[in-house]
N, C-alpha and C positions, 0 to 999 in steps of 0.2 A: 649478514640481516638478509636473508633468503632474496633470493629475485619475486616471490606473494609481497613481502611488506616492504620488497622497492616500489614498487608497481600501489600498495596499501601508501603511500607514504608521499608521489609521486599525485599518484588521485587527489586525495587530503587537498593539499595544492593545491591544486588545477583547480579544483573546484570553490572553492573558499569565494562567499563573496557572491556566487552564481544569484540571479535568481529564477525563478525555475513554476512553474505553476502544474499541482494532480488535478485533474478530473478522472472523476471516474466511480467506484458501488463502495462506500467506508460501510466502515462496519464494527464490532465488538467483537472479539475474541474471550469470552469467557473460561477458563477453568481451574476446575471445581475437581478438588482432591483428596484422595484417604490414604486409609485403611480394607484391608474384604481380607477379614475370619473365614465367616461364615457362608452359606450360601441360604435365601431365605427361604420359608417355614414356606411361603404365603404363589413361589412362582420360580422354576429351576432355575432366578440371576447371584448376581452376589448382591453382597450388603456394604455395600460403600461408605464405615465411619468417615465421615468430614470431619476435613485438616484442617484444609487452606480452599482460600477462592485470587483468581487473580483474573486483577479487568489489562485487557490486552488492546490496540489499535492494528485491526486485522482490514487484511484488503483492500484496495486505495490507502489509509488511513497509514498502515504500517510500508507501504511504496514508498512517505511522505514523509512517514517517521525518517527511513532507511536512507531518503536524499538526506535531510536536514542533521544528521550525521556526518555527511558527508561538509558542512559546513555553509551548506545552502540558503539561501530567502526562502524560503515556502512556499506557497497559495496554493492554501484545500479548498479543494470544488468538486459538491456531491447531493449529497441533501443526509437531512439526522432528522429525526422522532422530536419534538419538543418530553422526549420522555428519561424515562433512570440514565437510558442508555446512552441517549443520548445527548443531554449532557453532559454526564461521566469525557463522553469524544473532544468537544467541548475544547473542556478545562483541561483536556489531556494535553487535546493538541494547543490553543495558547499556551500553561506552561512549555510547553517546549519552543517558544513566541512564533508558532509563523503564523499563517493569516489566516482565517475562518472566518472570516465577511462570505463568502459564495457558499454555504455552508448551507442547503438554506433545506428548507418543511415541506411537506406535496401533504396534503390534506387525505389519510389512513393509510397512508406508509410510514409501518413503526422501523427506528433504525434497528439493521439487520444484527446481528446477535450470537454467536452458535458461543456456543456453551457445552465443552467435551470436558465428560464423568471421567478418574485414571487411578490410577495405582499402580507405584511405580515403576510410572516412564509411559502407561502400556493403559492405555485406550479406551476404558469401556462401554465408552461410547456418548453416539455425542447429537447435543441438540439445537434445532436448528428458531431459528426466531424471525420473519421474513416477510414480504409482501414481491414476487416480481412485479418484473413485466416492462415496460415501457415508463420510465415518465411523466410529465403532463405539456405539455405546448408553454404549457406557462415557465416551467418550469425552464426551460429547455432559452427558453427568450431570457431569461433571468440566467443563465449561463455564459447566453453570446454573450451579451449587455455583460456582465460582467471584465472574460476576453476581452472582451474590448479597452475598456475603460481601463484595461493595465498591459495591456501587446509587446506598449512601445515598451513598457518596465524586464521586460522580459528575457531571457539566455532560452528559455528550453519550456513547449509544454507535453508531462508524459500522458500517453490518455495510460488509466487500467482497470483493464476489462474483465468481472469475473462473473459475465452474464442476469447481471441481476436488474436490468435494467436504466439508470443512467446512460449507458452506453450505444443501447438495441439498436435507433433509427436509423439508419444509416446512411439518409441525407444528415441529422442531425453529426453525426461523426467530420463528418464531408468539410460542415461547415466552420465545423474545430479548425480540422487541420489546416480551410480557406483560407484562414486568420492567427492558425500559428507566426513567433516571429520570425520562422523555418521560412516563411512563405514572400516575408516581407523584397522587395527586388534591390536583387546584387549581395541576397543572402543564402548562402547554402544550403541548398534543402534533399533531406534525404528520410529511412526510413531505418528503424533502429530498434531490433527485438532483444529480454533477455528470457530465455526459461527457468520455473521452477520443476523438475519431476515430478511433485507430487501432487502438480496440480492437470486438467488434459488442459487441453489448446484454447480454448473460443471460437470464434467464427471466423477471427481475424487468423487465423492461426495460429501464434501464439499466446503467450499467458501477460501481457504488455506491450504498448506497441509504444514508440514514449521520439516525439520528432523531437529532433535537439538539434538546435545552432552556437557551435560553442566552442571557437576560436575558428568556426574550418571546418572543421572536421566533425566525427559523427561520433559518434560513442555508443559501444553497445556496455550492456551491462551492470550500468551501473549502481540501482539497487545493491544489486546478487557482492560489490564489491566494499558495499556501506555493508551491509551484514558483516565484513568480517570485522568493521571495524569498528563497527555497534558493539562484539559480542569477546573484543579484544580490553575496551570499556569498564567494560564489568567482571570485573571479582570473583562476586560467589553471587550466586542464580540460585536461585530456591524451586522446588521440584517444577512445579509449570517451568521456570521456566529454560527449565533444562526437556523437558516436552518441546516444546511450545520453539526448541532453535533444533530437533534433531528433524526437524521438517523439511528442514533448507540442506542446501550445498551452494559452492559458489561457483556461478556462471558464467562464464560468460570473459573471461582476464583475456585473454588471444584479441578479441576486438577491444581489451577497452584499455587495450594499449594501445591501439591508436591513438587514446589521451597522450602518452609518455614518448611517444619518440622524438 
């Protein structure tokens, strides 16, 4: 067994049954694939003959999915409308046995959907349906209240920021961090981060911020390792999934070793 496989097995064992709350920008990734055989006579663009459409949890929802793969008990917090995408996302997260009562609806803010059109693994076009900007104070208060009601049960709080509005307010983020489990007296506190090369850094300087306390050790790269586990478990992948996985590489392994030393 390679050192990477040993690390993955150790991480799976250590993270099992940990209770983690993920707060951030929830999204749905939609993949539309097909074949291109000709150029449109209407404009110099390819004509995509539809083959398959697939939905995946994206943004903070994907982070929650990856952490769930580690065996953690996951609480998902953010915004999603009661539109088709929002209903699918709630159903998907519930099927994965995550807690979704921290997902709130904000008026005039649709569920974020990123639709990618591709052929043979090559993306042709991406269409985004989103409303950005800071979430309302009412939603912020609901999230803080939800955090207060569950904080004593949590081992970690993960902030997943894609600059879509949930973590726009620095005062709101500061309040979350103040109430996170790592801030409780007598417990170790610190900040860890992992980065995906395919995304630009957010205003905090990294793709995701994690405030973690796990048996006295601060651990980074949690979701990246989860990606490796998730990919190992899936034997048969559609063209959509193959394209999706090309976007990710494993990072933060050296830091994760803190957990298994």
